[in-house]
N, C-alpha and C positions, 0 to 999 in steps of 0.2 A: 708197835709204838704206842697205840692207844691204851695199852695196858699199863704203861709206865706213868708215874706221877712224880713230881718233885717231892723229895723226901723219902722215896722208896729206898730201902736197903737192898742192894742187888748182890752183895757178897760180903762175907765176913770170914776171917781166917786168923788163927793164932799160929805163930811160927816159933819154933825153938831153935836158937842159935847156940852153938858150942864153939870152943876154940878150934875144934876140928873143922867146923864150917868155915871159919876164917882162913885156915890153912888151905882148904880146897879152893876157896874163892881167890886167894892170893895166887895160887898156881894157875888158875884159869885166866885171871885178869892180868897177871904180871905185876901186880901192885904188892911189892914186898916191903913196904914201909914198916919198920919194926914196931910202930905204935899199934899195929894190928896183931902182934903175937908176943911181944915182950913187955912184961909188966914194968921192969926196971926202966926201959926206954920211955914208955908212956908216962910214968911218974916223973922222970927227969925233965920232961917238957911241960909238966904241970897238969897232966891229964889224970882223971880219977882211976884209970886202969886201961887195959887193952880195949880198943874200940872196934866195933864192926865197921867195915868199909862203908862209906856213904853210898856208893853206887850199888853195893850189895843190898843195903836197906831199901834203896829206891827201886831196885829190880824186884825184890821180894814183895814190895808194897803194891806194885801194879799187876802182879800175876793173878790175883783173884778177879780183877777186872777183865784181863785177857781170857781167863777161863769162862767167865760169864758171857763175854761177847762171842766166844766160840771160834775166834780167828784173830791172831795177833795183827793181821793186816788191817783190821778195823780201827785200831788205835791210831788216830790222826795226830794227836799231840799229847804230851805228858810233861808236866812241869812240877817241880817241888822247890821248897826252900828248906835247907837243912837247919833245924832250930836247936836240937840237942843231940848229943852222941848216944849211941847204944853201947853201954859198957858190958862186956862179956866176961862174966866171972869164970875163973879157971875150973871151979867145980860145978857151979849151978848154971852156967851159961847165961842166956838172956831170953826172955819171952817177949816177942813183938806181936802186938795185936793190930789187926787191920779191919776197918769197916769202910765199905764203899757205898755211897749214897748218891742218888740222882740229885744233882744241884741245879740243872737247867736242861730244858728240852727245846730243841730247835726243830720244829716239825717241818719247816720248809727245807732245811738242809739235811734232814733225816739224821741228826746227830744229837747226842746227849753229852752233857758235862757231868762226869762222875767225880764227886769230891771224896777224897780219902782222908780218913782219920787214922793215923799211924802212931801208936804209942808204945812206950816201954816204961816200966815202973810207974805206971799211971800218969805219965807226962807225954805230951805230944812231941814227936821227934822230927816230923816233917810238917812244915807249914805250907799253906796254900798248895797242897798236893791235889792237882786236878788233871783228869784224863778226859780228852775229847774222843768219843767213840762214834764211829759211823754205824748206824743201826742196820741190822738185817731185817727183812720183812717179818721174820718169825719172832723177833725180840719184843 
């Protein structure tokens, strides 16, 4: 833990989503809302197009932190605010960028708060995205 300082980037990742990604997630999650796979339905309710599932975006965003921590059991808390949708183009898909930075260190509790910046089309899509991670001795 003495190696970590506030502001350190501990993980970065770029994820490519396709319409196929959304279909697979819908099958796994049981969320078959047609705004996640039908342009006509998404547009009929005023959306700019088919949207990635919020929980898919949230899950993808925390994965680099889980990989960095080395054990999903070290994640003690994870919270986000959904601020903008991720629109998944039928041909080009969507590119989501994730950066995980140390926001706070609690030496006594042996935890860190990791702040996530999650963006699509150069706009933040998750606000106040924070992960509390219990540290291992080797981190």
